[in-house]
N, C-alpha and C positions, 0 to 999 in steps of 0.2 A: 704347454710350452715348457721349455727347459728353464732351469734356474738361471743360467747365464743370460738367456734371452730376456727373461723378465727383469733381471737386474739391469740389463742394458737399456731396456725401455724406461726404467726409472731414471737412468742417467740422461737419456734423451730428453725426458720431460724437464729435468733440472737445467740442461744446457739450453733448451729452447726458451724457458722462462727467463734465464739470466740474459740471453741474447735479446729478448724482447725489452728488458730493462735498458740494456745498452742502446738499443735502437731508439729509445725515447730521448736520448741525450741531445740530439740536434734541437730539441725544443727548449733546452736549457743550456745554451752555448756559453754563457758568461759565468765563469767560476765564482765571481763575486756574489752571485745569487744563490750559491750553494747553501749558505747558512739559513736561507728561507726554507730549505727542504731538509734541514738537519733533523727536524722532527720526524721525517720519514724513516730515518735510521733508528729513532727511538721506537717506532712501530716495528721495525725489523727485529730489534732486540727483544721486544715482547713476544713476537712470533717464535723466535729461537727458544726462549724459555718455555713457551707453551708446547713446542715440539718435544723438548726434553722431558717435561713433566707428564704430558699426556700420551706420548707415542713412543719415544725412544728409550727412556729409562724407567719412568713410572710404572708402566704395565709389567715390565720384567721384575721389578722389585715386589710388586703386589702379588705376583705368582709365587713368590717365596722360593724360587729355584734359581740355579745358576748364579748365585751371589758372587762367586769368585770371578766368573767371566764378566759380570756387570761392573764390579768394582775395578777390575783390571782395565776394562775398556774405558771407564771414566778417567782413570789415572793416566793412561797412555794418551787419550785424546786431549786432556787438559795440558799434559806435559808437552805435547807436540806444539800446541799453540803458544804456550808460555816460552818455550825455547826459541820458537820463531820470533816472538816479540823481542826477546833478549838479543837475538842475532841481528835483527834489523836495527835495534837501538845501537848496538856496538858498531856496525858498519856505517851508521849515519851520525856518528858522534861528532863529525866535523860541522854538522848543522848546515850543510850546503843547501838542503831543502828543509821546509817546515816539517819538524819532527812528527807532528800530529797527522799531517797528510800521509807521510810515509808509513807510519804505524797502522793507520786505519786501512790504507790500501793493502798493506801486507796481510793484515788480519782477514780482510775480505777475500784475498786470493788464496791464502794458505789453508783457511778453514774449509775451502771448497772441496778438498780431497776427502777428508773424513765425512763431510756432509754428503758428498756424492755417494760414498760407501753406505751411509745410512739410508739414502733415498733408494738405492738399488737393492739393498738387503731387505728393506721393508716390503717392497713390491714383490720380491722373490720369496720371502719367507713368512709374510703375514697374510691373513685373510684380507679380502678386498675391503671389508667393512672397517678394518683396522688401518689398512695402508692408504686408502683414499684421503682421509682427513690429513694425514701427514704429507701426502703428495701435494694437496691443495695448499697447506700451510707453507711448505718449502717453496712452492712455485710463487706464491705471493711475496715471500721474503726475497726470493731470487730476483724478482723484477726490481724491487727497491735496491738491492745490492748491486745489480748490474748497472742501473742508472747511476748510483753513487760512485761506483768504481770508475765509470767512464768520465764522470765529471772531475774526479780526482786526477785522472790521467791528463785531462785537458788542463787542469790547474798546474800540472807539472811541466807544461810546455808542449805536449803532443798536439798535432793538428787533429781536427775533429774525426777524420776518417780513421786515423791510427788509434785514437782513443776508443772509438766504437769497436774497432777490431780487437783491442785489448780486452774490452768487456766481454766480447763474444768468446775469445780464447779462454777467459776465466771460466766460462760455462763448460768448456771442453775438459777442464780439470775435474769438474764434478762428474762428467761422463766417464772419465778414466777411473775415478774412484768407484763408480758404480760397477764398471766392468771388472775391476779388481775384486770387489765384494762378491760378484757373481761367480768368479773363478774360485775364490776361497770357499764359498758355500757349496759349490759342486763337489769339493773335496770333503766337506763336513758341514751339514746343516746346523750342527751344534754351535757353530761360530756366530749364529744370528744374534744372540744377546750381546756378545762381545762387540760386533760391528755396530750395532745400534747404540751401544753405550759409548763406543769410540767417538761416534758422531756427536752424541750428547755431551761428552766431556769437552770436546773441542768447542762446541757452541757455548757451553757454560763459561769456559775460560775466555772466549771471544767477547761475550757479554760483560764479564767482569772487567776485562782490560779496557773495553770501550767506556764503561761507566767511570772507571778510575781515571782514564785520560780526560774525559769530559769534565769531571769534578776538578781535576788539577788545572784545567784551562778556564775554569769558571763558567762552563756551559751548563745550562739547566736541562735536565731530562724532562721532556714534555709528558706529563703523567697521563693525559688522556690518550695520547698516541701509544704509549707503552702498554697501558691497560687494554686498549683495543687490540693490540698484537697478542696479548695474553689470552684473549677470548677467541682467537681464530679457530683453534682446534676444538674446544668445547662446543662452539656454535656450529661448526661443520658437522661434528658428531650428532648434534641435536637435529640438524636439518636432514641428515642422511638416515637418522633413526626413524 
């Protein structure tokens, strides 16, 4: 298979898993019940850090190569999410909507692009033994994020059908990121560490901003859910080994 095709398949997996999460939203139609499922976001945060440490960035650092590409990818990914956060805060300064809902929704949407690039690049540039655990972890995380994003859209006043559609469309953002990664890697496979680290940097910043926002609102991180998320990739590696 070509690099672009493999990368696109990675994007399709991400889009389908995100859409599956959005499709679960009709089961949780009352936004007031969202706080009961906030711990699911804690699980997703753990999965993101697990992906960064064990698949996206950690292995590249352990190889002792391409440090410049890895560091630059981390910086650009983190900066992308940070500037998005600042932009949303600026445009929402009139507080028309609950700031936390807006920021969380924006983080879920905008980190999908570099995350999709990481999903596509991993399937196109890694061995299957390395790529499958990451695909599993991202798919699990995407289901949670697709559900949460759809519930947030419901909470902002969209009807259920439009909210589900919004969740599905967010998955297409991941797919576009994967196609973009495949196109870039067809030009130069050397870009793989940069693309993986770009996804890692964006996910790390997303986790950091979410934790900061939760603390500022007095929300407690559910440790058991967070630790369970951290264990996703190591356990997948163990099962596949």
